[in-house]
One Martini backbone bead per residue (centre of mass of N, CA, C, O) as a GRO file, in nm:
protein
  225
    1MET     BB    1   8.972  12.057  14.063
    2ASN     BB    2   8.779  12.142  13.800
    3ASN     BB    3   8.806  12.302  13.520
    4LEU     BB    4   8.595  12.580  13.385
    5ASN     BB    5   8.597  12.700  13.065
    6HIS     BB    6   8.336  12.540  12.925
    7LEU     BB    7   7.994  12.626  12.896
    8ALA     BB    8   7.693  12.447  12.813
    9VAL     BB    9   7.347  12.530  12.695
   10ILE     BB   10   7.026  12.385  12.684
   11MET     BB   11   6.744  12.591  12.638
   12ASP     BB   12   6.475  12.434  12.777
   13GLY     BB   13   6.111  12.531  12.818
   14ASN     BB   14   5.958  12.794  12.739
   15GLY     BB   15   5.684  12.695  12.631
   16ARG     BB   16   5.597  12.525  12.881
   17TRP     BB   17   5.607  12.752  13.085
   18ALA     BB   18   5.373  12.912  12.956
   19GLU     BB   19   5.150  12.692  12.945
   20ARG     BB   20   5.141  12.642  13.260
   21GLN     BB   21   5.041  12.966  13.281
   22GLY     BB   22   4.849  13.046  13.037
   23LYS     BB   23   5.047  13.130  12.809
   24LYS     BB   24   5.223  13.233  12.568
   25ARG     BB   25   5.512  13.133  12.421
   26SER     BB   26   5.641  13.418  12.410
   27ALA     BB   27   5.666  13.453  12.719
   28GLY     BB   28   5.884  13.234  12.752
   29HIS     BB   29   6.101  13.366  12.574
   30GLU     BB   30   6.126  13.625  12.738
   31GLN     BB   31   6.207  13.488  13.005
   32GLY     BB   32   6.453  13.343  12.891
   33ALA     BB   33   6.612  13.600  12.815
   34LYS     BB   34   6.640  13.702  13.104
   35ASN     BB   35   6.806  13.448  13.203
   36VAL     BB   36   7.057  13.495  13.039
   37ARG     BB   37   7.161  13.729  13.206
   38VAL     BB   38   7.181  13.593  13.482
   39ILE     BB   39   7.376  13.358  13.400
   40THR     BB   40   7.598  13.525  13.270
   41GLU     BB   41   7.676  13.701  13.514
   42TYR     BB   42   7.747  13.464  13.697
   43CYS     BB   43   7.973  13.340  13.522
   44ALA     BB   44   8.149  13.592  13.526
   45LYS     BB   45   8.188  13.602  13.839
   46ILE     BB   46   8.318  13.288  13.861
   47GLY     BB   47   8.515  13.249  13.585
   48VAL     BB   48   8.402  13.185  13.328
   49GLU     BB   49   8.508  13.189  12.992
   50TYR     BB   50   8.277  13.004  12.849
   51LEU     BB   51   7.939  13.061  12.697
   52THR     BB   52   7.708  12.834  12.552
   53LEU     BB   53   7.398  12.907  12.376
   54TYR     BB   54   7.102  12.751  12.276
   55ALA     BB   55   6.879  12.942  12.068
   56PHE     BB   56   6.897  12.837  11.744
   57SER     BB   57   6.814  12.600  11.525
   58THR     BB   58   6.797  12.444  11.219
   59GLU     BB   59   6.512  12.310  11.312
   60ASN     BB   60   6.339  12.572  11.398
   61TRP     BB   61   6.215  12.635  11.109
   62LYS     BB   62   5.961  12.431  11.163
   63ARG     BB   63   5.814  12.633  11.289
   64PRO     BB   64   5.603  12.859  11.317
   65LYS     BB   65   5.614  13.157  11.164
   66ALA     BB   66   5.534  13.340  11.405
   67GLU     BB   67   5.754  13.235  11.599
   68ILE     BB   68   6.000  13.303  11.430
   69GLU     BB   69   5.950  13.607  11.410
   70PHE     BB   70   5.963  13.654  11.713
   71LEU     BB   71   6.253  13.546  11.762
   72MET     BB   72   6.396  13.752  11.581
   73LYS     BB   73   6.302  14.004  11.734
   74LEU     BB   74   6.410  13.918  12.011
   75LEU     BB   75   6.707  13.902  11.935
   76GLY     BB   76   6.744  14.197  11.851
   77LYS     BB   77   6.645  14.321  12.118
   78PHE     BB   78   6.844  14.180  12.306
   79LEU     BB   79   7.110  14.290  12.185
   80LYS     BB   80   7.056  14.589  12.220
   81LYS     BB   81   7.008  14.573  12.533
   82GLU     BB   82   7.288  14.407  12.614
   83LEU     BB   83   7.536  14.573  12.534
   84LYS     BB   84   7.578  14.734  12.796
   85THR     BB   85   7.606  14.488  12.986
   86LEU     BB   86   7.850  14.361  12.854
   87LYS     BB   87   8.045  14.596  12.897
   88GLU     BB   88   8.014  14.626  13.209
   89ASN     BB   89   8.111  14.297  13.229
   90ASN     BB   90   8.335  14.220  13.020
   91ILE     BB   91   8.174  14.093  12.765
   92ARG     BB   92   8.204  13.876  12.506
   93PHE     BB   93   8.068  13.846  12.179
   94ASP     BB   94   7.931  13.553  12.009
   95VAL     BB   95   7.898  13.320  11.727
   96ILE     BB   96   7.721  13.030  11.607
   97GLY     BB   97   7.660  12.970  11.280
   98ASP     BB   98   7.430  13.058  11.010
   99ILE     BB   99   7.364  13.401  10.955
  100SER     BB  100   7.278  13.423  10.646
  101LYS     BB  101   6.962  13.353  10.706
  102PHE     BB  102   6.929  13.624  10.798
  103SER     BB  103   6.864  13.926  10.817
  104THR     BB  104   7.034  14.208  10.757
  105SER     BB  105   6.962  14.355  11.022
  106LEU     BB  106   7.045  14.123  11.216
  107GLN     BB  107   7.336  14.095  11.123
  108LYS     BB  108   7.421  14.382  11.208
  109ILE     BB  109   7.369  14.349  11.508
  110ILE     BB  110   7.559  14.115  11.560
  111LEU     BB  111   7.820  14.261  11.459
  112LYS     BB  112   7.806  14.502  11.651
  113VAL     BB  113   7.835  14.343  11.917
  114LYS     BB  114   8.098  14.207  11.848
  115ASN     BB  115   8.269  14.464  11.796
  116GLU     BB  116   8.199  14.622  12.077
  117THR     BB  117   8.325  14.346  12.247
  118SER     BB  118   8.619  14.256  12.143
  119THR     BB  119   8.789  14.387  12.407
  120CYS     BB  120   8.682  14.201  12.594
  121SER     BB  121   8.824  13.986  12.885
  122GLY     BB  122   8.618  13.801  12.979
  123LEU     BB  123   8.361  13.664  12.916
  124THR     BB  124   8.231  13.442  12.663
  125GLN     BB  125   7.946  13.488  12.472
  126ILE     BB  126   7.766  13.219  12.302
  127LEU     BB  127   7.557  13.203  12.028
  128ALA     BB  128   7.342  12.955  11.899
  129ILE     BB  129   7.257  13.031  11.559
  130ASN     BB  130   7.166  12.850  11.325
  131TYR     BB  131   7.238  12.566  11.469
  132GLY     BB  132   7.422  12.264  11.364
  133SER     BB  133   7.643  12.017  11.392
  134ARG     BB  134   7.619  11.880  11.115
  135ASP     BB  135   7.641  12.139  10.953
  136GLU     BB  136   7.917  12.225  11.059
  137ILE     BB  137   8.077  11.973  10.967
  138THR     BB  138   8.004  11.994  10.669
  139ARG     BB  139   8.132  12.272  10.624
  140ALA     BB  140   8.419  12.187  10.708
  141VAL     BB  141   8.465  11.968  10.493
  142ASN     BB  142   8.415  12.150  10.246
  143GLU     BB  143   8.651  12.339  10.313
  144ALA     BB  144   8.872  12.126  10.291
  145ILE     BB  145   8.818  12.060   9.997
  146ARG     BB  146   8.865  12.346   9.889
  147GLN     BB  147   9.172  12.345  10.006
  148GLY     BB  148   9.304  12.054   9.962
  149VAL     BB  149   9.304  11.888  10.231
  150GLU     BB  150   9.386  11.671  10.464
  151VAL     BB  151   9.179  11.502  10.680
  152LYS     BB  152   9.201  11.586  11.016
  153GLU     BB  153   9.112  11.631  11.327
  154LYS     BB  154   9.251  11.911  11.366
  155ASP     BB  155   9.132  12.037  11.107
  156ILE     BB  156   8.836  12.033  11.183
  157SER     BB  157   8.857  12.206  11.437
  158LYS     BB  158   8.960  12.463  11.268
  159LEU     BB  159   8.671  12.467  11.083
  160LEU     BB  160   8.498  12.534  11.298
  161ASP     BB  161   8.310  12.765  11.467
  162THR     BB  162   8.501  12.684  11.741
  163SER     BB  163   8.814  12.741  11.685
  164ASN     BB  164   8.844  12.975  11.930
  165PHE     BB  165   8.750  12.738  12.120
  166PRO     BB  166   8.708  12.529  12.358
  167ASP     BB  167   8.606  12.261  12.472
  168ILE     BB  168   8.372  12.099  12.644
  169ASP     BB  169   8.312  12.043  12.990
  170LEU     BB  170   8.002  12.144  13.027
  171LEU     BB  171   7.664  12.008  12.989
  172ILE     BB  172   7.342  12.162  12.991
  173ARG     BB  173   6.997  12.046  13.033
  174THR     BB  174   6.690  12.161  13.011
  175GLY     BB  175   6.342  12.023  13.048
  176GLY     BB  176   6.415  11.678  13.071
  177ASP     BB  177   6.573  11.608  12.838
  178GLN     BB  178   6.811  11.335  12.709
  179ARG     BB  179   6.970  11.526  12.478
  180LEU     BB  180   7.158  11.706  12.219
  181SER     BB  181   7.028  11.816  11.956
  182ASN     BB  182   7.268  11.897  11.762
  183PHE     BB  183   7.497  11.983  11.993
  184LEU     BB  184   7.821  11.986  11.999
  185LEU     BB  185   7.937  11.695  11.921
  186TRP     BB  186   8.245  11.733  11.894
  187GLN     BB  187   8.300  11.921  12.159
  188SER     BB  188   8.149  11.685  12.359
  189ALA     BB  189   8.314  11.415  12.383
  190TYR     BB  190   8.420  11.501  12.710
  191ALA     BB  191   8.174  11.589  12.842
  192GLU     BB  192   7.980  11.681  13.097
  193LEU     BB  193   7.650  11.561  13.183
  194PHE     BB  194   7.348  11.759  13.252
  195PHE     BB  195   7.014  11.695  13.377
  196THR     BB  196   6.704  11.888  13.389
  197SER     BB  197   6.359  11.959  13.461
  198THR     BB  198   6.407  12.240  13.449
  199LEU     BB  199   6.304  12.520  13.324
  200TRP     BB  200   6.470  12.776  13.198
  201PRO     BB  201   6.325  13.021  13.345
  202ASP     BB  202   6.389  12.850  13.637
  203PHE     BB  203   6.691  12.863  13.610
  204SER     BB  204   6.920  12.897  13.857
  205THR     BB  205   7.202  12.982  14.028
  206GLY     BB  206   7.163  12.763  14.242
  207GLU     BB  207   7.150  12.521  14.048
  208LEU     BB  208   7.418  12.574  13.910
  209GLU     BB  209   7.588  12.542  14.167
  210THR     BB  210   7.516  12.243  14.208
  211VAL     BB  211   7.632  12.140  13.941
  212LEU     BB  212   7.923  12.244  13.989
  213SER     BB  213   7.975  12.069  14.237
  214LYS     BB  214   7.952  11.799  14.086
  215TYR     BB  215   8.170  11.852  13.874
  216GLU     BB  216   8.414  11.874  14.079
  217THR     BB  217   8.382  11.543  14.150
  218THR     BB  218   8.474  11.454  13.890
  219SER     BB  219   8.638  11.215  13.671
  220ARG     BB  220   8.871  11.322  13.424
  221ARG     BB  221   9.028  11.098  13.176
  222PHE     BB  222   9.011  11.086  12.861
  223GLY     BB  223   9.064  10.749  12.845
  224ALA     BB  224   9.217  10.720  13.089
  225LEU     BB  225   9.325  10.623  13.427
   0.00000   0.00000   0.00000
């Protein structure tokens, strides 16, 4: 059986979910946020150690201003509401991405949830917010230059936002598209990739269980025989 230490998910399809039901895109984002709790609690229950969720990319700033403002408010509201749930489930919270672009109030909420769950020893839930893999790698290389060190593969890994986490074992993308969309490109070099047409708000623990069953049957050789 393959060990699943780190699961990553590109949560795609919130907007389309809402549009298909004749609702505003904001309703899809709200439903998607609710599903984050469901999937996170399930992963904590089955023993996944790290769960990284692609919540807001560096490219998402190109969306309409009203939608961006809604997403920022939703993120702050979500974190405040979920803090109790995270503690009750022994879940540690962390983020990757450049949060300096967010408002001071949102940054404070993010740091508060990180600090108040820092002693939790179960699943680590990682939100990728204002995250783009190319941006992350560029920042890491610039930091190496600043430090004046010779850049080796292991050094880049230590300078990435994910330096404290293992590489991705399994990456799932919901919503039907089959691309990585600038998400964890370095860390997913040997990840198993699964794509589903299910929109994120409808992605259930049952479907996740099916994906995990398929993952367990894969042969992970990492370039060897």
